[in-house]
Structure formats: C-alpha cells, structure tokens
A tleap script that builds the chain and sets N, CA, C and O, in Angstrom:
source leaprc.protein.ff14SB
mol = sequence {
  NMET ILE ARG THR CYS SER HIE CYS HIE THR
  LYS ASN ARG ILE PRO ALA ARG TYR LEU ALA
  ALA ARG GLY LYS CYS GLY GLN CYS LYS GLN
  PRO LEU PRO PRO GLN SER GLN PRO ILE GLU
  ALA ASP ALA SER THR PHE ASP ASP ILE VAL
  GLN ASN SER PRO VAL PRO VAL LEU VAL ASP
  PHE TRP ALA GLU TRP CYS GLY PRO CYS LYS
  MET THR ALA PRO GLU PHE SER LYS ALA ALA
  GLN ALA LEU ALA GLY LYS ALA VAL LEU VAL
  LYS VAL ASN THR GLU SER GLN PRO GLN LEU
  ALA ALA ARG PHE GLY ILE ARG SER ILE PRO
  ASN PHE LYS LEU PHE VAL GLY GLY GLU VAL
  LYS PHE ASP GLN ALA GLY ALA LEU SER ALA
  ALA GLN ILE GLU GLN LEU VAL ASN ARG PHE
  CGLN
}
set mol.1.N position { 60.759 52.736 59.044 }
set mol.1.CA position { 59.451 52.706 58.451 }
set mol.1.C position { 59.528 53.357 57.068 }
set mol.1.O position { 60.334 54.259 56.839 }
set mol.2.N position { 58.701 52.900 56.177 }
set mol.2.CA position { 58.662 53.443 54.822 }
set mol.2.C position { 57.337 54.178 54.625 }
set mol.2.O position { 56.267 53.635 54.901 }
set mol.3.N position { 57.423 55.408 54.148 }
set mol.3.CA position { 56.226 56.183 53.832 }
set mol.3.C position { 56.332 56.602 52.372 }
set mol.3.O position { 57.353 57.138 51.942 }
set mol.4.N position { 55.259 56.351 51.609 }
set mol.4.CA position { 55.239 56.686 50.185 }
set mol.4.C position { 54.702 58.096 49.991 }
set mol.4.O position { 53.667 58.459 50.548 }
set mol.5.N position { 55.408 58.880 49.204 }
set mol.5.CA position { 54.992 60.251 48.895 }
set mol.5.C position { 53.732 60.206 48.035 }
set mol.5.O position { 53.677 59.462 47.055 }
set mol.6.N position { 52.727 60.992 48.394 }
set mol.6.CA position { 51.476 61.012 47.631 }
set mol.6.C position { 51.623 61.799 46.330 }
set mol.6.O position { 50.758 61.709 45.459 }
set mol.7.N position { 52.697 62.563 46.185 }
set mol.7.CA position { 52.907 63.365 44.980 }
set mol.7.C position { 53.682 62.597 43.904 }
set mol.7.O position { 53.229 62.490 42.765 }
set mol.8.N position { 54.850 62.064 44.271 }
set mol.8.CA position { 55.695 61.407 43.266 }
set mol.8.C position { 55.802 59.892 43.468 }
set mol.8.O position { 56.421 59.197 42.662 }
set mol.9.N position { 55.194 59.384 44.548 }
set mol.9.CA position { 55.157 57.945 44.862 }
set mol.9.C position { 56.521 57.357 45.211 }
set mol.9.O position { 56.707 56.142 45.159 }
set mol.10.N position { 57.469 58.214 45.563 }
set mol.10.CA position { 58.768 57.742 46.025 }
set mol.10.C position { 58.616 57.182 47.435 }
set mol.10.O position { 57.891 57.742 48.257 }
set mol.11.N position { 59.296 56.084 47.708 }
set mol.11.CA position { 59.287 55.509 49.055 }
set mol.11.C position { 60.370 56.200 49.871 }
set mol.11.O position { 61.533 56.246 49.471 }
set mol.12.N position { 59.970 56.741 51.028 }
set mol.12.CA position { 60.878 57.469 51.908 }
set mol.12.C position { 61.042 56.703 53.208 }
set mol.12.O position { 60.055 56.298 53.822 }
set mol.13.N position { 62.283 56.500 53.631 }
set mol.13.CA position { 62.554 55.846 54.910 }
set mol.13.C position { 62.446 56.892 56.010 }
set mol.13.O position { 63.127 57.916 55.982 }
set mol.14.N position { 61.576 56.616 56.981 }
set mol.14.CA position { 61.349 57.547 58.084 }
set mol.14.C position { 61.802 56.882 59.383 }
set mol.14.O position { 61.249 55.846 59.753 }
set mol.15.N position { 62.785 57.439 60.084 }
set mol.15.CA position { 63.172 56.878 61.379 }
set mol.15.C position { 61.999 56.944 62.364 }
set mol.15.O position { 61.173 57.853 62.286 }
set mol.16.N position { 61.928 55.997 63.274 }
set mol.16.CA position { 60.815 55.913 64.225 }
set mol.16.C position { 60.614 57.211 64.996 }
set mol.16.O position { 59.477 57.575 65.297 }
set mol.17.N position { 61.687 57.909 65.318 }
set mol.17.CA position { 61.546 59.132 66.116 }
set mol.17.C position { 60.852 60.256 65.350 }
set mol.17.O position { 60.460 61.257 65.950 }
set mol.18.N position { 60.694 60.104 64.033 }
set mol.18.CA position { 60.049 61.142 63.226 }
set mol.18.C position { 58.684 60.729 62.675 }
set mol.18.O position { 58.126 61.440 61.839 }
set mol.19.N position { 58.139 59.606 63.119 }
set mol.19.CA position { 56.852 59.146 62.594 }
set mol.19.C position { 55.724 60.132 62.857 }
set mol.19.O position { 54.802 60.239 62.048 }
set mol.20.N position { 55.777 60.850 63.962 }
set mol.20.CA position { 54.714 61.794 64.302 }
set mol.20.C position { 54.983 63.195 63.763 }
set mol.20.O position { 54.180 64.103 63.980 }
set mol.21.N position { 56.091 63.383 63.069 }
set mol.21.CA position { 56.462 64.713 62.575 }
set mol.21.C position { 56.170 64.854 61.084 }
set mol.21.O position { 56.072 63.870 60.352 }
set mol.22.N position { 56.035 66.099 60.662 }
set mol.22.CA position { 55.943 66.373 59.223 }
set mol.22.C position { 57.352 66.270 58.660 }
set mol.22.O position { 58.333 66.585 59.334 }
set mol.23.N position { 57.433 65.831 57.432 }
set mol.23.CA position { 58.733 65.716 56.788 }
set mol.23.C position { 58.651 66.183 55.352 }
set mol.23.O position { 57.658 66.779 54.934 }
set mol.24.N position { 59.703 65.908 54.601 }
set mol.24.CA position { 59.765 66.256 53.183 }
set mol.24.C position { 60.189 65.034 52.401 }
set mol.24.O position { 61.052 64.272 52.837 }
set mol.25.N position { 59.579 64.851 51.247 }
set mol.25.CA position { 59.963 63.762 50.353 }
set mol.25.C position { 61.402 64.000 49.893 }
set mol.25.O position { 61.764 65.118 49.525 }
set mol.26.N position { 62.208 62.959 49.916 }
set mol.26.CA position { 63.591 63.069 49.477 }
set mol.26.C position { 63.725 63.332 47.986 }
set mol.26.O position { 64.747 63.857 47.544 }
set mol.27.N position { 62.718 62.978 47.207 }
set mol.27.CA position { 62.770 63.134 45.759 }
set mol.27.C position { 62.190 64.482 45.315 }
set mol.27.O position { 62.897 65.290 44.712 }
set mol.28.N position { 60.902 64.730 45.612 }
set mol.28.CA position { 60.227 65.920 45.078 }
set mol.28.C position { 60.142 67.078 46.078 }
set mol.28.O position { 59.707 68.173 45.724 }
set mol.29.N position { 60.555 66.836 47.320 }
set mol.29.CA position { 60.587 67.850 48.385 }
set mol.29.C position { 59.193 68.312 48.839 }
set mol.29.O position { 59.075 69.298 49.567 }
set mol.30.N position { 58.146 67.605 48.413 }
set mol.30.CA position { 56.797 67.930 48.879 }
set mol.30.C position { 56.648 67.453 50.323 }
set mol.30.O position { 57.351 66.535 50.745 }
set mol.31.N position { 55.729 68.074 51.093 }
set mol.31.CA position { 55.566 67.679 52.491 }
set mol.31.C position { 55.045 66.248 52.639 }
set mol.31.O position { 54.202 65.792 51.866 }
set mol.32.N position { 55.563 65.561 53.641 }
set mol.32.CA position { 55.054 64.254 54.047 }
set mol.32.C position { 54.314 64.462 55.363 }
set mol.32.O position { 54.905 64.954 56.324 }
set mol.33.N position { 53.052 64.103 55.427 }
set mol.33.CA position { 52.296 64.307 56.665 }
set mol.33.C position { 52.751 63.336 57.752 }
set mol.33.O position { 53.412 62.341 57.457 }
set mol.34.N position { 52.398 63.622 59.020 }
set mol.34.CA position { 52.704 62.672 60.089 }
set mol.34.C position { 51.979 61.343 59.833 }
set mol.34.O position { 50.993 61.294 59.098 }
set mol.35.N position { 52.473 60.292 60.439 }
set mol.35.CA position { 51.853 58.971 60.313 }
set mol.35.C position { 50.395 59.053 60.766 }
set mol.35.O position { 50.118 59.470 61.891 }
set mol.36.N position { 49.468 58.659 59.901 }
set mol.36.CA position { 48.046 58.764 60.235 }
set mol.36.C position { 47.312 57.437 60.111 }
set mol.36.O position { 46.083 57.401 60.156 }
set mol.37.N position { 48.047 56.359 59.956 }
set mol.37.CA position { 47.472 55.017 59.909 }
set mol.37.C position { 48.210 54.149 60.919 }
set mol.37.O position { 49.394 54.364 61.177 }
set mol.38.N position { 47.512 53.166 61.494 }
set mol.38.CA position { 48.218 52.256 62.405 }
set mol.38.C position { 49.361 51.541 61.685 }
set mol.38.O position { 49.259 51.208 60.504 }
set mol.39.N position { 50.432 51.317 62.410 }
set mol.39.CA position { 51.612 50.636 61.879 }
set mol.39.C position { 51.586 49.194 62.365 }
set mol.39.O position { 51.438 48.946 63.562 }
set mol.40.N position { 51.729 48.245 61.455 }
set mol.40.CA position { 51.859 46.834 61.833 }
set mol.40.C position { 53.306 46.618 62.270 }
set mol.40.O position { 54.227 46.720 61.460 }
set mol.41.N position { 53.498 46.324 63.536 }
set mol.41.CA position { 54.857 46.145 64.053 }
set mol.41.C position { 55.167 44.669 64.257 }
set mol.41.O position { 54.280 43.858 64.524 }
set mol.42.N position { 56.438 44.345 64.127 }
set mol.42.CA position { 56.916 43.010 64.445 }
set mol.42.C position { 58.072 43.163 65.429 }
set mol.42.O position { 58.394 44.271 65.858 }
set mol.43.N position { 58.681 42.058 65.775 }
set mol.43.CA position { 59.753 42.096 66.767 }
set mol.43.C position { 60.902 43.002 66.340 }
set mol.43.O position { 61.584 43.576 67.189 }
set mol.44.N position { 61.124 43.138 65.036 }
set mol.44.CA position { 62.252 43.947 64.571 }
set mol.44.C position { 61.966 45.447 64.587 }
set mol.44.O position { 62.905 46.242 64.628 }
set mol.45.N position { 60.703 45.856 64.558 }
set mol.45.CA position { 60.375 47.287 64.527 }
set mol.45.C position { 59.761 47.802 65.826 }
set mol.45.O position { 59.782 49.005 66.084 }
set mol.46.N position { 59.221 46.913 66.637 }
set mol.46.CA position { 58.491 47.314 67.835 }
set mol.46.C position { 59.325 48.188 68.776 }
set mol.46.O position { 58.920 49.300 69.113 }
set mol.47.N position { 60.478 47.691 69.196 }
set mol.47.CA position { 61.297 48.431 70.163 }
set mol.47.C position { 61.766 49.772 69.616 }
set mol.47.O position { 61.815 50.757 70.352 }
set mol.48.N position { 62.110 49.821 68.340 }
set mol.48.CA position { 62.545 51.073 67.731 }
set mol.48.C position { 61.444 52.121 67.842 }
set mol.48.O position { 61.708 53.267 68.206 }
set mol.49.N position { 60.223 51.734 67.532 }
set mol.49.CA position { 59.104 52.680 67.597 }
set mol.49.C position { 58.844 53.107 69.033 }
set mol.49.O position { 58.787 54.301 69.328 }
set mol.50.N position { 58.687 52.135 69.927 }
set mol.50.CA position { 58.320 52.432 71.318 }
set mol.50.C position { 59.411 53.218 72.043 }
set mol.50.O position { 59.106 54.146 72.793 }
set mol.51.N position { 60.668 52.860 71.830 }
set mol.51.CA position { 61.768 53.513 72.545 }
set mol.51.C position { 62.116 54.890 71.995 }
set mol.51.O position { 62.580 55.750 72.744 }
set mol.52.N position { 61.902 55.114 70.703 }
set mol.52.CA position { 62.381 56.349 70.079 }
set mol.52.C position { 61.317 57.377 69.743 }
set mol.52.O position { 61.646 58.473 69.290 }
set mol.53.N position { 60.062 57.052 69.951 }
set mol.53.CA position { 59.008 58.006 69.621 }
set mol.53.C position { 58.963 59.134 70.653 }
set mol.53.O position { 58.946 58.871 71.855 }
set mol.54.N position { 58.944 60.385 70.194 }
set mol.54.CA position { 58.832 61.507 71.125 }
set mol.54.C position { 57.393 61.748 71.586 }
set mol.54.O position { 57.150 62.573 72.466 }
set mol.55.N position { 56.447 61.031 70.995 }
set mol.55.CA position { 55.032 61.153 71.365 }
set mol.55.C position { 54.563 59.807 71.908 }
set mol.55.O position { 55.226 58.792 71.695 }
set mol.56.N position { 53.420 59.784 72.611 }
set mol.56.CA position { 52.910 58.501 73.113 }
set mol.56.C position { 52.698 57.491 71.982 }
set mol.56.O position { 52.366 57.855 70.854 }
set mol.57.N position { 52.899 56.215 72.315 }
set mol.57.CA position { 52.679 55.117 71.370 }
set mol.57.C position { 51.615 54.204 71.972 }
set mol.57.O position { 51.812 53.638 73.047 }
set mol.58.N position { 50.493 54.063 71.279 }
set mol.58.CA position { 49.434 53.165 71.732 }
set mol.58.C position { 49.500 51.901 70.895 }
set mol.58.O position { 49.435 51.949 69.667 }
set mol.59.N position { 49.629 50.763 71.577 }
set mol.59.CA position { 49.761 49.473 70.896 }
set mol.59.C position { 48.491 48.662 71.105 }
set mol.59.O position { 48.016 48.504 72.230 }
set mol.60.N position { 47.949 48.150 70.006 }
set mol.60.CA position { 46.792 47.259 70.016 }
set mol.60.C position { 47.299 45.849 69.743 }
set mol.60.O position { 47.717 45.541 68.627 }
set mol.61.N position { 47.262 44.989 70.767 }
set mol.61.CA position { 47.592 43.581 70.592 }
set mol.61.C position { 46.302 42.882 70.182 }
set mol.61.O position { 45.301 42.969 70.893 }
set mol.62.N position { 46.312 42.189 69.042 }
set mol.62.CA position { 45.089 41.632 68.473 }
set mol.62.C position { 45.376 40.298 67.790 }
set mol.62.O position { 46.527 39.874 67.689 }
set mol.63.N position { 44.307 39.639 67.320 }
set mol.63.CA position { 44.436 38.410 66.523 }
set mol.63.C position { 43.325 38.386 65.485 }
set mol.63.O position { 42.253 38.958 65.686 }
set mol.64.N position { 43.596 37.722 64.382 }
set mol.64.CA position { 42.653 37.651 63.260 }
set mol.64.C position { 41.329 36.999 63.649 }
set mol.64.O position { 40.278 37.421 63.167 }
set mol.65.N position { 41.354 35.988 64.504 }
set mol.65.CA position { 40.159 35.241 64.870 }
set mol.65.C position { 39.297 35.943 65.920 }
set mol.65.O position { 38.198 35.476 66.221 }
set mol.66.N position { 39.766 37.033 66.471 }
set mol.66.CA position { 39.115 37.717 67.598 }
set mol.66.C position { 38.017 38.668 67.105 }
set mol.66.O position { 38.299 39.654 66.423 }
set mol.67.N position { 36.761 38.361 67.459 }
set mol.67.CA position { 35.633 39.207 67.062 }
set mol.67.C position { 35.739 40.637 67.574 }
set mol.67.O position { 35.615 41.574 66.785 }
set mol.68.N position { 35.967 40.835 68.885 }
set mol.68.CA position { 36.106 42.205 69.391 }
set mol.68.C position { 37.272 42.964 68.747 }
set mol.68.O position { 37.211 44.183 68.593 }
set mol.69.N position { 38.333 42.242 68.372 }
set mol.69.CA position { 39.465 42.890 67.692 }
set mol.69.C position { 39.028 43.430 66.336 }
set mol.69.O position { 39.420 44.529 65.944 }
set mol.70.N position { 38.215 42.656 65.624 }
set mol.70.CA position { 37.719 43.092 64.318 }
set mol.70.C position { 36.811 44.305 64.455 }
set mol.70.O position { 36.816 45.188 63.598 }
set mol.71.N position { 36.028 44.351 65.536 }
set mol.71.CA position { 35.155 45.508 65.766 }
set mol.71.C position { 35.965 46.747 66.133 }
set mol.71.O position { 35.584 47.864 65.784 }
set mol.72.N position { 37.062 46.559 66.823 }
set mol.72.CA position { 37.893 47.668 67.272 }
set mol.72.C position { 38.775 48.235 66.157 }
set mol.72.O position { 39.126 49.415 66.195 }
set mol.73.N position { 39.136 47.424 65.177 }
set mol.73.CA position { 40.082 47.846 64.132 }
set mol.73.C position { 39.692 49.146 63.431 }
set mol.73.O position { 40.551 50.015 63.282 }
set mol.74.N position { 38.425 49.330 62.987 }
set mol.74.CA position { 38.086 50.597 62.332 }
set mol.74.C position { 38.160 51.792 63.290 }
set mol.74.O position { 38.498 52.902 62.878 }
set mol.75.N position { 37.848 51.563 64.548 }
set mol.75.CA position { 37.933 52.623 65.555 }
set mol.75.C position { 39.392 53.019 65.775 }
set mol.75.O position { 39.705 54.199 65.928 }
set mol.76.N position { 40.271 52.034 65.790 }
set mol.76.CA position { 41.702 52.285 65.972 }
set mol.76.C position { 42.241 53.094 64.794 }
set mol.76.O position { 43.030 54.020 64.983 }
set mol.77.N position { 41.816 52.748 63.584 }
set mol.77.CA position { 42.237 53.497 62.388 }
set mol.77.C position { 41.712 54.924 62.406 }
set mol.77.O position { 42.425 55.858 62.040 }
set mol.78.N position { 40.472 55.091 62.828 }
set mol.78.CA position { 39.879 56.431 62.918 }
set mol.78.C position { 40.648 57.282 63.933 }
set mol.78.O position { 40.918 58.458 63.689 }
set mol.79.N position { 40.994 56.681 65.064 }
set mol.79.CA position { 41.764 57.399 66.084 }
set mol.79.C position { 43.157 57.754 65.568 }
set mol.79.O position { 43.672 58.828 65.879 }
set mol.80.N position { 43.774 56.869 64.786 }
set mol.80.CA position { 45.110 57.145 64.232 }
set mol.80.C position { 45.076 58.391 63.359 }
set mol.80.O position { 46.006 59.197 63.396 }
set mol.81.N position { 44.022 58.558 62.579 }
set mol.81.CA position { 43.897 59.752 61.741 }
set mol.81.C position { 43.723 60.994 62.600 }
set mol.81.O position { 44.354 62.020 62.348 }
set mol.82.N position { 42.870 60.905 63.613 }
set mol.82.CA position { 42.609 62.059 64.478 }
set mol.82.C position { 43.839 62.448 65.298 }
set mol.82.O position { 44.027 63.622 65.619 }
set mol.83.N position { 44.671 61.469 65.634 }
set mol.83.CA position { 45.830 61.718 66.499 }
set mol.83.C position { 47.144 61.890 65.728 }
set mol.83.O position { 48.212 61.942 66.338 }
set mol.84.N position { 47.078 61.977 64.408 }
set mol.84.CA position { 48.295 62.137 63.597 }
set mol.84.C position { 49.096 63.335 64.090 }
set mol.84.O position { 48.570 64.443 64.196 }
set mol.85.N position { 50.358 63.108 64.387 }
set mol.85.CA position { 51.228 64.159 64.892 }
set mol.85.C position { 51.244 64.255 66.406 }
set mol.85.O position { 52.139 64.877 66.980 }
set mol.86.N position { 50.255 63.640 67.065 }
set mol.86.CA position { 50.176 63.674 68.532 }
set mol.86.C position { 50.540 62.334 69.161 }
set mol.86.O position { 50.942 62.276 70.323 }
set mol.87.N position { 50.398 61.262 68.390 }
set mol.87.CA position { 50.665 59.912 68.886 }
set mol.87.C position { 50.932 59.002 67.698 }
set mol.87.O position { 50.592 59.325 66.560 }
set mol.88.N position { 51.541 57.867 67.980 }
set mol.88.CA position { 51.749 56.829 66.976 }
set mol.88.C position { 50.957 55.615 67.440 }
set mol.88.O position { 51.110 55.164 68.575 }
set mol.89.N position { 50.107 55.085 66.558 }
set mol.89.CA position { 49.310 53.910 66.881 }
set mol.89.C position { 49.881 52.703 66.154 }
set mol.89.O position { 50.152 52.743 64.953 }
set mol.90.N position { 50.057 51.627 66.917 }
set mol.90.CA position { 50.739 50.428 66.431 }
set mol.90.C position { 49.854 49.215 66.676 }
set mol.90.O position { 49.180 49.126 67.702 }
set mol.91.N position { 49.858 48.286 65.734 }
set mol.91.CA position { 49.135 47.028 65.886 }
set mol.91.C position { 50.147 45.886 65.924 }
set mol.91.O position { 51.100 45.859 65.145 }
set mol.92.N position { 49.925 44.938 66.849 }
set mol.92.CA position { 50.764 43.748 66.941 }
set mol.92.C position { 49.849 42.531 66.877 }
set mol.92.O position { 49.000 42.337 67.748 }
set mol.93.N position { 50.027 41.713 65.844 }
set mol.93.CA position { 49.259 40.484 65.696 }
set mol.93.C position { 49.873 39.447 66.637 }
set mol.93.O position { 51.022 39.044 66.457 }
set mol.94.N position { 49.109 39.019 67.635 }
set mol.94.CA position { 49.641 38.108 68.650 }
set mol.94.C position { 49.905 36.707 68.104 }
set mol.94.O position { 50.657 35.940 68.705 }
set mol.95.N position { 49.296 36.372 66.974 }
set mol.95.CA position { 49.547 35.050 66.387 }
set mol.95.C position { 50.852 35.023 65.600 }
set mol.95.O position { 51.582 34.033 65.653 }
set mol.96.N position { 51.154 36.086 64.877 }
set mol.96.CA position { 52.406 36.110 64.114 }
set mol.96.C position { 53.569 36.658 64.945 }
set mol.96.O position { 54.728 36.513 64.556 }
set mol.97.N position { 53.268 37.284 66.080 }
set mol.97.CA position { 54.305 37.843 66.956 }
set mol.97.C position { 54.124 37.337 68.392 }
set mol.97.O position { 53.984 38.144 69.311 }
set mol.98.N position { 54.124 36.005 68.599 }
set mol.98.CA position { 53.862 35.473 69.943 }
set mol.98.C position { 54.906 35.900 70.975 }
set mol.98.O position { 54.601 35.986 72.165 }
set mol.99.N position { 56.141 36.170 70.525 }
set mol.99.CA position { 57.182 36.584 71.472 }
set mol.99.C position { 56.855 37.953 72.071 }
set mol.99.O position { 57.124 38.183 73.250 }
set mol.100.N position { 56.280 38.861 71.284 }
set mol.100.CA position { 55.891 40.169 71.823 }
set mol.100.C position { 54.707 40.023 72.771 }
set mol.100.O position { 54.664 40.664 73.821 }
set mol.101.N position { 53.752 39.184 72.401 }
set mol.101.CA position { 52.595 38.953 73.279 }
set mol.101.C position { 53.052 38.367 74.614 }
set mol.101.O position { 52.572 38.783 75.669 }
set mol.102.N position { 53.970 37.412 74.575 }
set mol.102.CA position { 54.478 36.798 75.806 }
set mol.102.C position { 55.269 37.810 76.628 }
set mol.102.O position { 55.136 37.862 77.850 }
set mol.103.N position { 56.075 38.598 75.970 }
set mol.103.CA position { 56.909 39.593 76.661 }
set mol.103.C position { 56.071 40.576 77.478 }
set mol.103.O position { 56.487 41.020 78.548 }
set mol.104.N position { 54.883 40.911 76.960 }
set mol.104.CA position { 54.026 41.866 77.661 }
set mol.104.C position { 52.872 41.199 78.398 }
set mol.104.O position { 51.946 41.876 78.845 }
set mol.105.N position { 52.922 39.882 78.527 }
set mol.105.CA position { 51.933 39.159 79.322 }
set mol.105.C position { 50.515 39.272 78.792 }
set mol.105.O position { 49.567 39.369 79.571 }
set mol.106.N position { 50.362 39.261 77.480 }
set mol.106.CA position { 49.034 39.392 76.891 }
set mol.106.C position { 48.284 38.077 77.075 }
set mol.106.O position { 48.702 37.034 76.573 }
set mol.107.N position { 47.168 38.143 77.804 }
set mol.107.CA position { 46.360 36.960 78.055 }
set mol.107.C position { 44.978 37.064 77.427 }
set mol.107.O position { 44.342 36.045 77.157 }
set mol.108.N position { 44.512 38.278 77.194 }
set mol.108.CA position { 43.221 38.471 76.525 }
set mol.108.C position { 43.365 39.618 75.535 }
set mol.108.O position { 44.150 40.545 75.733 }
set mol.109.N position { 42.580 39.528 74.461 }
set mol.109.CA position { 42.663 40.527 73.402 }
set mol.109.C position { 41.264 40.988 73.025 }
set mol.109.O position { 40.305 40.244 73.231 }
set mol.110.N position { 41.118 42.182 72.485 }
set mol.110.CA position { 42.187 43.147 72.253 }
set mol.110.C position { 42.768 43.639 73.573 }
set mol.110.O position { 42.084 43.682 74.596 }
set mol.111.N position { 44.020 44.002 73.527 }
set mol.111.CA position { 44.704 44.529 74.695 }
set mol.111.C position { 45.487 45.761 74.251 }
set mol.111.O position { 46.252 45.722 73.288 }
set mol.112.N position { 45.275 46.842 74.975 }
set mol.112.CA position { 45.918 48.112 74.622 }
set mol.112.C position { 46.954 48.476 75.673 }
set mol.112.O position { 46.692 48.415 76.874 }
set mol.113.N position { 48.127 48.854 75.204 }
set mol.113.CA position { 49.179 49.352 76.094 }
set mol.113.C position { 49.651 50.683 75.539 }
set mol.113.O position { 49.941 50.806 74.349 }
set mol.114.N position { 49.725 51.680 76.415 }
set mol.114.CA position { 50.208 53.001 76.022 }
set mol.114.C position { 51.605 53.185 76.586 }
set mol.114.O position { 51.826 53.050 77.790 }
set mol.115.N position { 52.543 53.494 75.706 }
set mol.115.CA position { 53.938 53.711 76.087 }
set mol.115.C position { 54.272 55.190 75.983 }
set mol.115.O position { 53.926 55.849 75.003 }
set mol.116.N position { 54.942 55.700 76.993 }
set mol.116.CA position { 55.471 57.060 76.976 }
set mol.116.C position { 56.931 56.946 77.397 }
set mol.116.O position { 57.234 56.439 78.477 }
set mol.117.N position { 57.831 57.418 76.547 }
set mol.117.CA position { 59.256 57.301 76.851 }
set mol.117.C position { 59.713 55.864 76.990 }
set mol.117.O position { 60.650 55.585 77.738 }
set mol.118.N position { 59.069 54.944 76.283 }
set mol.118.CA position { 59.452 53.541 76.318 }
set mol.118.C position { 58.862 52.742 77.462 }
set mol.118.O position { 59.080 51.534 77.544 }
set mol.119.N position { 58.114 53.395 78.355 }
set mol.119.CA position { 57.530 52.713 79.511 }
set mol.119.C position { 56.020 52.609 79.378 }
set mol.119.O position { 55.366 53.519 78.869 }
set mol.120.N position { 55.467 51.473 79.846 }
set mol.120.CA position { 54.015 51.285 79.827 }
set mol.120.C position { 53.390 52.193 80.881 }
set mol.120.O position { 53.726 52.118 82.062 }
set mol.121.N position { 52.473 53.052 80.433 }
set mol.121.CA position { 51.783 53.972 81.340 }
set mol.121.C position { 50.307 53.619 81.491 }
set mol.121.O position { 49.641 54.108 82.403 }
set mol.122.N position { 49.793 52.767 80.596 }
set mol.122.CA position { 48.386 52.377 80.627 }
set mol.122.C position { 48.270 50.998 80.006 }
set mol.122.O position { 48.956 50.680 79.035 }
set mol.123.N position { 47.389 50.181 80.581 }
set mol.123.CA position { 47.187 48.817 80.098 }
set mol.123.C position { 45.725 48.457 80.294 }
set mol.123.O position { 45.195 48.568 81.400 }
set mol.124.N position { 45.065 48.022 79.209 }
set mol.124.CA position { 43.663 47.629 79.329 }
set mol.124.C position { 43.322 46.560 78.312 }
set mol.124.O position { 43.665 46.669 77.134 }
set mol.125.N position { 42.641 45.526 78.781 }
set mol.125.CA position { 42.082 44.525 77.873 }
set mol.125.C position { 40.645 44.930 77.583 }
set mol.125.O position { 39.950 45.447 78.458 }
set mol.126.N position { 40.204 44.695 76.357 }
set mol.126.CA position { 38.833 45.031 75.975 }
set mol.126.C position { 38.802 46.124 74.928 }
set mol.126.O position { 39.750 46.894 74.773 }
set mol.127.N position { 37.694 46.173 74.216 }
set mol.127.CA position { 37.534 47.104 73.102 }
set mol.127.C position { 37.451 48.553 73.568 }
set mol.127.O position { 36.949 48.846 74.653 }
set mol.128.N position { 37.956 49.454 72.721 }
set mol.128.CA position { 37.869 50.896 72.952 }
set mol.128.C position { 37.333 51.556 71.686 }
set mol.128.O position { 37.643 51.124 70.575 }
set mol.129.N position { 36.534 52.598 71.854 }
set mol.129.CA position { 36.060 53.377 70.708 }
set mol.129.C position { 37.134 54.394 70.324 }
set mol.129.O position { 38.087 54.619 71.069 }
set mol.130.N position { 36.965 55.000 69.152 }
set mol.130.CA position { 37.912 56.035 68.712 }
set mol.130.C position { 37.948 57.179 69.717 }
set mol.130.O position { 39.021 57.691 70.035 }
set mol.131.N position { 36.788 57.582 70.218 }
set mol.131.CA position { 36.728 58.678 71.196 }
set mol.131.C position { 37.470 58.307 72.476 }
set mol.131.O position { 38.183 59.138 73.039 }
set mol.132.N position { 37.311 57.074 72.938 }
set mol.132.CA position { 38.018 56.631 74.147 }
set mol.132.C position { 39.528 56.604 73.920 }
set mol.132.O position { 40.302 56.967 74.805 }
set mol.133.N position { 39.937 56.173 72.738 }
set mol.133.CA position { 41.367 56.139 72.408 }
set mol.133.C position { 41.936 57.552 72.405 }
set mol.133.O position { 43.012 57.792 72.953 }
set mol.134.N position { 41.219 58.484 71.793 }
set mol.134.CA position { 41.681 59.876 71.744 }
set mol.134.C position { 41.780 60.464 73.149 }
set mol.134.O position { 42.761 61.136 73.467 }
set mol.135.N position { 40.776 60.221 73.993 }
set mol.135.CA position { 40.810 60.721 75.374 }
set mol.135.C position { 41.992 60.135 76.130 }
set mol.135.O position { 42.680 60.843 76.865 }
set mol.136.N position { 42.225 58.853 75.949 }
set mol.136.CA position { 43.335 58.183 76.623 }
set mol.136.C position { 44.669 58.812 76.233 }
set mol.136.O position { 45.466 59.167 77.102 }
set mol.137.N position { 44.911 58.950 74.951 }
set mol.137.CA position { 46.182 59.515 74.484 }
set mol.137.C position { 46.334 60.955 74.959 }
set mol.137.O position { 47.419 61.355 75.381 }
set mol.138.N position { 45.271 61.729 74.896 }
set mol.138.CA position { 45.339 63.134 75.320 }
set mol.138.C position { 45.685 63.280 76.797 }
set mol.138.O position { 46.270 64.288 77.192 }
set mol.139.N position { 45.339 62.300 77.615 }
set mol.139.CA position { 45.688 62.346 79.047 }
set mol.139.C position { 47.193 62.260 79.261 }
set mol.139.O position { 47.697 62.735 80.278 }
set mol.140.N position { 47.911 61.668 78.332 }
set mol.140.CA position { 49.343 61.428 78.506 }
set mol.140.C position { 50.221 62.327 77.646 }
set mol.140.O position { 51.400 62.030 77.455 }
set mol.141.N position { 49.678 63.404 77.131 }
set mol.141.CA position { 50.481 64.318 76.312 }
set mol.141.C position { 51.080 65.414 77.137 }
set mol.141.O position { 51.785 66.271 76.606 }
savepdb mol mol.pdb
quit
C-alpha cells in the first residue's frame, strides 16, 4: 500500500501488516498516522491485507449501482477514521472484482465480512451505520 506523507508529500510504501500502525516518512521522518480511510482492494492486494493484518479487517463488498451501498459508503468512511489503529477497513467492488465476490459467496450487497487472523469471524448482508461498524469491530479486538 502507498501512503503519502502530509508534510513532504513523499509516497511511502507500507506493508499490509503495518497499515494500522504509526510509522515514519522515509524522506522527512515525520510521523505517518495509521490508515484512516477505507482501502480499495483488488485480487492482488486483498489476501496480503487480510492475511497479514495484526488487527481486524472489515471488508465491504459493494457495487456502484447499489443504492444501499451508496448510503453506507459515508458511514464506512466515518468508521474508518474512528477505528484508525484498531482495524483496517477495506472496500471490494464486486463488479470490477467478481472473482473475490465469487470466492466469498457474495449474493447480496452491501455485504460485510470481518476477518481476524485471516479467517471470517462475522458475515452480514445489509447496511450498517458507523456506530454499528465500530461496535462490531470492538467486539473482536
């Protein structure tokens, strides 16, 4: 994953296992905060994030045409900010990543799956508020 330093704008490569941790910019040595925005994952990044994260990973399977998905998106972003350092929130577009949707048996969206240690610990179809997302993640910490 690439995170841009807010001080010097250098792009820093962050391994998936450190997405929830504070780091330092490789150029200016200023602190890099934990990931606080949802990450758009594809087949090449999904397994790395889910398998290597030391904190829970909540995945939102969604599609552009889905009304409830559009309503949930701002709530998911709000929860990502609140849970920075405690969890990593990931979005998977089921239209551009049909192999991931098929692999996890996604039949209705939005669909949320919570992974801990690479294993699915929670699965729910339907919209969630930011507060519900935070409560869910906190149950698995």
